[in-house]
Every structure is written in structure tokens, then in C-alpha cells.
MITIKOL-895339 format. One record per residue (C-alpha): x negated, y negated, z; residue in one letter. Coordinates in steps of 0.1 Angstrom, whole numbers, padded with zeros to 4 digits, always signed. Layout:
BEGIN
XYZA;...
This chain:
BEGIN
+0001-0001+0001M;-0011-0034-0010K;-0024-0054+0021K;-0016-0091+0012I;-0046-0106+0032I;-0073-0083+0018I;-0080-0096-0016I;-0107-0097-0039A;-0139-0119-0036S;-0130-0137-0068A;-0097-0146-0053L;-0114-0160-0021C;-0131-0186-0042A;-0096-0202-0048L;-0089-0205-0011A;-0106-0240-0006L;-0126-0251+0024S;-0135-0287+0037S;-0152-0302+0067C;-0127-0333+0065T;-0092-0340+0052L;-0107-0350+0018E;-0108-0322-0009E;-0135-0321-0033K;-0139-0285-0046S;-0159-0273-0076Y;-0139-0241-0074T;-0105-0255-0079E;-0084-0236-0107M;-0081-0253-0139S;-0041-0258-0144R;-0049-0257-0181E;-0065-0223-0182N;-0050-0205-0154Y;-0015-0195-0139V;-0001-0187-0174K;+0024-0163-0159D;+0039-0149-0128A;+0012-0121-0124S;-0016-0148-0124E;+0006-0170-0101A;+0009-0141-0076Q;-0031-0136-0075T;-0034-0175-0067V;-0006-0172-0042L;-0025-0144-0022L;-0051-0169-0019G;-0028-0194-0001V;-0018-0165+0022Y;-0054-0157+0029R;-0058-0190+0047N;-0039-0174+0076M;-0066-0148+0082S;-0096-0174+0087T;-0113-0180+0120E;-0098-0215+0125G;-0062-0201+0122L;-0049-0167+0132Y;-0082-0147+0130S;-0092-0165+0163Y;-0083-0201+0172H;-0046-0202+0168L;-0041-0166+0181S;-0065-0164+0210L;-0087-0192+0217L;-0064-0223+0219F;-0032-0205+0232T;-0046-0188+0264I;-0043-0214+0293S;-0010-0210+0308S;+0007-0195+0340D;+0004-0160+0326I;-0032-0157+0312A;-0066-0173+0317Q;-0101-0169+0302C;-0125-0145+0317E;-0151-0160+0344G;-0150-0189+0367S;-0169-0214+0345G;-0163-0235+0317N;-0191-0231+0294T;-0193-0215+0260A;-0163-0200+0248F;-0145-0210+0278R;-0145-0246+0271V;-0111-0248+0254I;-0094-0222+0274P;-0103-0243+0305T;-0092-0275+0289N;-0128-0287+0292S;-0130-0295+0254H;-0137-0330+0240T;-0127-0348+0208A;-0163-0334+0197S;-0157-0298+0204T;-0166-0279+0171P;-0138-0252+0172E;-0111-0281+0173I;-0127-0296+0143A;-0129-0263+0125T;-0091-0258+0130T;-0080-0291+0121W;-0102-0288+0088S;-0089-0254+0081S;-0052-0263+0084L;-0059-0292+0058Y;-0075-0268+0036S;-0047-0245+0037A;-0022-0272+0030I;-0044-0283+0001Y;-0043-0249-0015S;-0005-0246-0008A;-0002-0280-0025N;-0022-0271-0054N;-0004-0237-0061F;+0031-0255-0060I;+0021-0284-0084E;+0004-0260-0108T;+0034-0233-0108V;+0058-0262-0111Q;+0039-0273-0142E;+0038-0240-0156R;+0073-0228-0149M;+0093-0245-0177P;+0078-0222-0203S;+0083-0191-0183W;+0115-0171-0190T;+0131-0140-0175G;+0114-0122-0145T;+0084-0146-0146D;+0107-0176-0140A;+0125-0157-0112E;+0092-0148-0096L;+0079-0184-0100G;+0109-0196-0081R;+0101-0171-0052I;+0063-0178-0052Y;+0068-0215-0048I;+0094-0207-0020A;+0066-0186-0002E;+0041-0213-0006A;+0065-0239+0008R;+0070-0216+0038T;+0032-0214+0043L;+0029-0252+0038R;+0057-0256+0063A;+0037-0233+0090L;+0005-0250+0084F;+0020-0284+0089N;+0038-0272+0119F;+0007-0260+0134E;-0009-0294+0130L;+0021-0313+0143V;+0026-0293+0173R;-0011-0290+0184W;-0022-0327+0174W;+0011-0347+0172G;+0000-0376+0153N;-0015-0364+0121V;-0021-0374+0084V;+0009-0360+0063L;-0005-0345+0029M;+0025-0340+0006K;+0003-0338-0025T;-0032-0329-0038T;-0032-0365-0047A;-0029-0376-0011D;-0059-0354+0000S;-0081-0371-0025R;-0078-0406-0011K;-0107-0421+0006P;-0107-0412+0045A;-0105-0450+0051S;-0070-0452+0034E;-0057-0424+0055Y;-0026-0433+0079V;-0009-0411+0106Q;+0027-0403+0099A;+0055-0405+0125K;+0058-0368+0141P;+0092-0370+0130E;+0085-0375+0096D;+0062-0345+0096V;+0090-0325+0110Y;+0113-0337+0084A;+0090-0326+0057F;+0086-0293+0073I;+0124-0290+0074E;+0127-0299+0037E;+0104-0272+0027D;+0119-0245+0048L;+0154-0253+0037K;+0144-0251+0002A;+0124-0218+0008A;+0155-0204+0026I;+0176-0208-0006E;+0150-0192-0029D;+0135-0163-0009L;+0148-0129-0007P;+0156-0109+0024W;+0127-0086+0034A;+0149-0056+0033G;+0164-0065-0001D;+0131-0075-0019D;+0133-0058-0052A;+0118-0081-0076I;+0084-0087-0058R;+0079-0049-0057G;+0056-0047-0026D;+0068-0075-0002G;+0047-0063+0028S;+0034-0089+0050F;+0049-0116+0030R;+0074-0142+0039V;+0111-0138+0034S;+0145-0155+0040K;+0142-0141+0077G;+0109-0156+0080T;+0120-0191+0068A;+0151-0190+0089L;+0132-0181+0122G;+0106-0205+0116L;+0129-0233+0110L;+0148-0223+0141T;+0115-0227+0161K;+0106-0259+0143V;+0141-0275+0156Y;+0133-0264+0189C;+0100-0281+0190Y;+0115-0311+0175W;+0141-0310+0204A;+0115-0307+0232G;+0084-0328+0244Y;+0073-0352+0230P;+0099-0362+0206L;+0128-0350+0227K;+0154-0353+0198D;+0180-0333+0214E;+0202-0336+0183S;+0179-0307+0170K;+0194-0284+0195W;+0225-0279+0175A;+0205-0274+0143L;+0184-0248+0160A;+0214-0229+0172A;+0230-0231+0136N;+0198-0217+0119T;+0193-0193+0143G;+0228-0179+0141R;+0225-0173+0106L;+0195-0151+0111L;+0211-0133+0142A;+0243-0126+0124E;+0229-0118+0089S;+0224-0081+0097G;+0191-0081+0079K;+0167-0080+0109H;+0169-0060+0141Y;+0146-0050+0169L;+0126-0019+0165N;+0143+0007+0191P;+0110+0012+0206S;+0089-0018+0222Y;+0058+0004+0223E;+0060+0013+0185K;+0059-0025+0180V;+0022-0025+0191W;+0014+0008+0175Y;+0025-0004+0141N;+0005-0037+0143T;-0025-0020+0154C;-0024+0003+0123N;-0011-0023+0097G;+0023-0006+0094I;+0049-0031+0082W;+0082-0034+0099D;+0103-0058+0079P;+0129-0058+0105H;+0111-0067+0136E;+0082-0085+0121S;+0093-0119+0107L;+0056-0132+0102L;+0025-0113+0105E;-0011-0117+0095V;-0024-0085+0079S;-0062-0078+0090F;-0059-0040+0082Y;-0081-0022+0059S;-0079+0016+0057P;-0118+0016+0046T;-0127-0002+0077G;-0141-0035+0085L;-0152-0057+0056N;-0180-0077+0071G;-0167-0111+0084D;-0140-0116+0057D;-0105-0110+0065C;-0110-0096+0098V;-0099-0109+0132G;-0108-0105+0169R;-0074-0093+0180I;-0079-0064+0204G;-0114-0072+0209K;-0110-0107+0226W;-0076-0101+0240N;-0074-0064+0245G;-0085-0037+0270V;-0120-0039+0280S;-0141-0009+0265A;-0177-0003+0268L;-0194+0008+0233A;-0199+0043+0224V;-0225+0048+0198D;-0210+0055+0164G;-0176+0058+0176V;-0164+0025+0189R;-0176-0010+0196G;-0173-0030+0228R;-0140-0048+0237N;-0150-0080+0254A;-0113-0084+0270A;-0119-0123+0274N;-0082-0127+0283W;-0075-0120+0318K;-0038-0118+0333V;-0029-0142+0359V;-0022-0120+0390Y;+0007-0138+0404P;+0025-0131+0371F;+0016-0096+0373T;+0029-0093+0408Q;+0061-0109+0402K;+0070-0089+0370W;+0058-0056+0387S;+0088-0060+0409E;+0115-0060+0383L;+0113-0024+0370G;+0107-0035+0334D;+0093-0008+0313P;+0075-0036+0292R;+0054-0043+0321F;+0032-0012+0318A;+0029-0015+0281L;+0020-0053+0283S;-0006-0054+0313I;-0035-0031+0317A;-0049-0023+0351D;-0074-0002+0336Y;-0105-0001+0312K;-0124+0023+0291Y;-0158+0035+0302G;-0176+0027+0334N;-0211+0019+0334S;-0219+0041+0364S;-0206+0072+0346S;-0211+0091+0313S;-0190+0077+0285L;-0164+0094+0264T;-0139+0080+0238T;-0110+0087+0261T;-0125+0078+0295E;-0099+0056+0312K;-0108+0039+0345V;-0081+0022+0367N;-0097-0010+0382Y;-0086-0001+0418L;-0101+0031+0415D;-0134+0013+0415L;-0132+0004+0449V;-0130+0028+0479S;-0099+0040+0495A;-0107+0018+0525T;-0114-0013+0505A;-0101-0045+0520S;-0073-0063+0502E;-0099-0091+0492D;-0120-0063+0475Q;-0087-0050+0458K;-0078-0083+0447N;-0111-0091+0431K;-0102-0060+0407Q;-0067-0073+0402R;-0083-0104+0385Q;-0098-0081+0360L;-0063-0070+0345F;-0059-0076+0308T;-0033-0076+0281P;-0023-0039+0271G;-0005-0047+0241K;-0036-0044+0217W;-0049-0013+0234D;-0072-0002+0204T;-0080+0032+0222E;-0043+0039+0228K;-0029+0029+0195Y;-0056+0025+0167V;-0057+0057+0146Q;-0091+0072+0134S;-0087+0056+0100G;-0093+0022+0113N;-0126+0019+0123Y;-0134-0003+0152L;-0173+0002+0158I;-0179-0036+0155N;-0186-0053+0188N;-0166-0084+0179D;-0141-0079+0150K;-0113-0057+0142S;-0086-0049+0117N;-0056-0052+0141V;-0028-0074+0129N;-0013-0104+0145W;+0024-0112+0149Y;+0030-0150+0143V;+0067-0145+0148M;+0088-0115+0158R;+0125-0111+0156Y;+0128-0110+0194S;+0111-0146+0194D;+0138-0158+0169A;+0166-0142+0190L;+0154-0161+0223L;+0149-0192+0205L;+0185-0191+0191F;+0198-0181+0226A;+0179-0210+0241E;+0192-0236+0215A;+0228-0223+0218E;+0227-0228+0255N;+0211-0262+0252E;+0236-0274+0226A;+0268-0257+0238N;+0262-0240+0272G;+0261-0203+0282P;+0282-0190+0253T;+0287-0153+0244A;+0264-0159+0216G;+0237-0168+0237A;+0242-0141+0262L;+0245-0116+0233D;+0210-0126+0220A;+0193-0124+0253V;+0211-0092+0261N;+0197-0076+0229L;+0162-0081+0238V;+0167-0070+0275R;+0187-0038+0263R;+0156-0029+0240R;+0133-0036+0269A;+0152-0016+0297F;+0171+0010+0274G;+0205+0004+0290D;+0233-0024+0296T;+0226-0025+0334A;+0202-0054+0332H;+0224-0076+0309D;+0227-0114+0319V;+0265-0116+0328L;+0289-0140+0318S;+0295-0168+0345G;+0258-0179+0347V;+0254-0216+0344S;+0235-0236+0318Q;+0206-0241+0342D;+0206-0205+0353E;+0207-0192+0318L;+0176-0219+0310R;+0155-0204+0333Q;+0164-0166+0327I;+0155-0173+0289I;+0122-0190+0298R;+0113-0159+0320D;+0124-0136+0292E;+0101-0154+0267R;+0074-0148+0294A;+0080-0111+0297Y;+0089-0103+0261E;+0063-0123+0243L;+0035-0124+0268C;-0001-0130+0254F;+0012-0134+0220E;+0003-0171+0217G;+0035-0186+0227H;+0035-0195+0263R;+0011-0225+0263K;+0033-0241+0235Q;+0065-0233+0253D;+0055-0250+0285L;+0045-0279+0266I;+0075-0284+0247R;+0096-0278+0279W;+0075-0308+0294G;+0065-0286+0322I;+0028-0279+0312Y;+0009-0299+0338F;+0034-0291+0365K;+0030-0253+0359T;-0007-0253+0357I;-0009-0270+0391K;+0020-0247+0407Q;-0002-0215+0393T;-0034-0228+0409A;-0013-0229+0441Q;+0003-0194+0435D;-0034-0180+0430V;-0046-0195+0461V;-0015-0183+0482D;-0022-0147+0469W;-0058-0147+0471F;-0080-0174+0489S;-0111-0167+0466N;-0087-0163+0436G;-0100-0181+0402N;-0078-0200+0382Y;-0104-0225+0368S;-0080-0243+0341V;-0065-0263+0370A;-0096-0279+0375N;-0098-0297+0342Y;-0061-0300+0331T;-0050-0336+0332I;-0013-0348+0327E;-0006-0367+0295G;-0039-0356+0280R;-0039-0318+0275H;-0004-0316+0259E;-0022-0324+0227L;-0055-0317+0212L;-0079-0348+0204P;-0083-0358+0167I;-0116-0345+0159P;-0141-0373+0164Q;-0161-0369+0131R;-0129-0373+0112D;-0116-0401+0135L;-0147-0421+0128D;-0138-0423+0091L;-0103-0427+0093M;-0104-0462+0103I;-0066-0467+0103S;-0059-0439+0126C;-0059-0437+0163T;-0070-0412+0191Q;-0044-0391+0208N;-0033-0405+0245P;-0058-0396+0270G;-0087-0390+0248W;-0102-0423+0245G;-0108-0443+0213K;
């Protein structure tokens, strides 16, 4: 089966990159000599998709590095150096990783713009299937462009809006920041158009193999999410709750998407590159059945955020497991009898440096201290618990080699159907109160989790009660999937939650570590700083609040 993100090296030359917002490329495709038909258009479109698999986007930064610091997870260690700078909110406007993601997103937007403009120029001469495919391919590119702009506006807030390739070619001195609401409006325009032209994943006959490609469900789910962010901090345009509810309802009532009956299967699938068009709305494919392909089109999923594993020569590489679970979250969740708990949080690792190593050796952290150990000694071990969803030893099959110490072929979910259901429930509750539709959406997620209806949220809850239930449910269902930090920010409670979590850690363990609280500043860390190297050139642009000039 074709894997959309794994493409030929000749194609990679078409995925442009730049250090700044200005695009000057000598590999840009010639509109006169290329994309003569739908087949060539698809080849170039895969290059637009490939932007998602770069380190600045979902290979590392937007999946793992930028998203970690919240009330449920933190980075390994107690310092704020090296890779811990961003996870502890110790970064500055000159931190290289921030500049990398900023420029990678603008490069991705440029490639989407270039594709859209080129195909629009060519399509008047296309007929039949080529014309129909061209329309779908443009809708795919508009969905991707919407995604890239959405990442820009929610992480940076005050950004330069690049609607065309001509916009990108202006001198940096002419760039001006768009109002965030104007960026959201452009995203909305793209997604509404895409919804009209994209097929449902399960009904996709014309594209042949639509694995890991966006569909009507993708665009509906993403637009629901966009409206929820538009309604939240910092814009707080509450009129968008109704739009989010209406859009989410279209997806929920379509009958085209549903939850995989097995929560565990969701993680087996993504660890082995198995496409589930019903649960997975948007997923980055790093999977290659022939193993790792150098540093190209691979991610750090399962390595950086998975279960700790020592290397076994010729069998597996090391899993650094730099994501650690905040123990008060573990403690609270463990009391609920939720089957997702054991699948999501690993209280174990693979391999013990004091014993012989095998490929299957599993060591519980609490077994590494004596039966008479003090509670403080046990608590030190509890701080080592990691996410368990990307347990490479448990899920990854032998055909997907993981002998690399840093990179893997494990896929990354950008959006699952359960995320869309909970967003719909949230928007419906905010717009109309705790309606039956809102309760049904939450309960679909809870029934899959618990395997029964005994844990349903019952009618009679207040709007405030359902709001908190949904916020908690998002933490349990979507934990460690890159959503929590941005959820806390859009709810306007990020700083408050960081400070409360620091107190919760101390109340649990006086020597507990939660270093992010030492550096987080209210009104500063809700947005990333505009990279200083670009800001110096964009003389009409201003830095985000709290970050100086």
C-alpha cells in the first residue's frame, strides 16, 4: 500500500524550504512544463503532504517538543538546558527550534499556494477524470494550507498571512501582521471550500488509495477545531461556538466516521502504519515496511515520548522516553477504574542496566526499590512513569525496524474522531447548554473506553458541570497526543493550571520535580515569540506580548 509521506527523492526537491518568510527557490516547478495532467499533479501534491513529516512540524516540534508542558506531562530531568529549554518555557525569541518551525510552516504554506495556483492554471484544459481529480487535489491542498495556517495562528497569534506565492516574494520590510481573526477567516474559507469538494474517506473511489490523505471528515473535524479555538483565548469570539457545534454535528451525524471498538487497536494501528479511515481523521505517516530511511520522512514518535528502553545490539535502539507523566494526574486517573489508564501510562520500562537484556524484558519501576522502601523512594520512581500509547516493544511488529536510537517509523495522529466528538460536545454545551447531542458525543467516547453504559454522563448535569467533565475527558482520552497545552491556553487557564499543578506535585511529594512552573509567566507563555532573526527584518511587525521588542 502506498504510504503518502514516503516519496521519491526527486519529489522532495519540490518541497521547498526557507530560513525566512521570503521564498527564493531554484527548484520551483515550472508551471509551463509540469503538472500537465492529474497524475503529475498528484505527484506534486504528495510533496505538499511531505511538509507534515519534517522535524519542524510533526516529526518532532509540533508533536512532541512544543506540546509537552501541561498539567499531565513534563520533560525528563530537573534542569532547563539542551532539549529541555522549550518544554520548561525557558526559550527566548532566539531559540533555534522556534525559528525552524516558524520557517517550516511558511515553507509548507508556500508549497501549498504554489500547487493550488499551478493546478488552477492547468485545469481549464483538463476534462473527465482529470478535471474531477484536479478539483479534489486542490481541496486537499487547501485543507493542508488551512492546517499550516492554523498552527501558525494558534502558536504565534500575530502572524503574516501569505495567501499567494506573490505574497511570499515581497521583501521582508513590506510584511505586516494580519489580525488573528483575519487569519482564522482565511482558514475558514479554505476549509469550507474543501468540505464541498473532498470525498468521505470510506467513499473514496476516484483517488484509488486514499490512505493517510485528507477527506471531507478531516476538513469538517479541523473546521470544528478551528471554531473552538476562535471562540477561546485570546480572541474569545463566542459567536463561533454555534458554528463549531453545527460543523461538528455534521460530522457526528454523517455516519461516515466512528470509533474503533478497541482503544488499544488505535495504538497498534498507528505504530504499524495501518490506516483506519473511520477513527483517524488526520494522521502523519512515517511508516516504511523496509525500515528507517536515514533522516528522511521519519519521526521521533515512540522514541522521545514512548516507553523507556535500553538498546539491544542488532535488535532495537534506545528509547529516550523524555516525556514523563505528572504523577498527580496518574494518581487521580488511577482511582477511576478507566481501562484507558493502563494503556496510556507506563509504570514500567524495558531493560535494566543491572541485569542481562532481552528483547522482552519488562521492569516495573516500583520493583527497582526494595519491599521496605520508603514512600519517598517510591515517589522518586513514580516520577519516571511515561506515556504508554507508543509502546514500541508491545505494538511495533518485526517488519518495522527500530534499531535507530533517535528516529522511528511510528505514525502520529494529528486528529482522531474522538477529538472531534469531544470538540462538538464542548461547542454544543457552550452554545446551547448540556443538550442530548452533547451528552451523546461524550458518552460515545466513554462507552468505548469503559465498554459499558454504566459510566455515561446522565442528563441533569449543569452547563458548568458538563464543561468540566469534557475538559477532564479530553485529558483522559487524548493524553500525550499534543492537545493538552493548547487546550489549557484556549480555555484561558494555562498559567493558573501550571501553578496549581506545581502545588499538587509538592503536596504529593515534597521533593517532587515540576520545573516548568519555575519559568512560566502569565501573559507571556500563551504564545511563542516571533523569531528574532525574522523580526529584525520585518520592520513593520511587532513582537508578541511579554517577549520584549
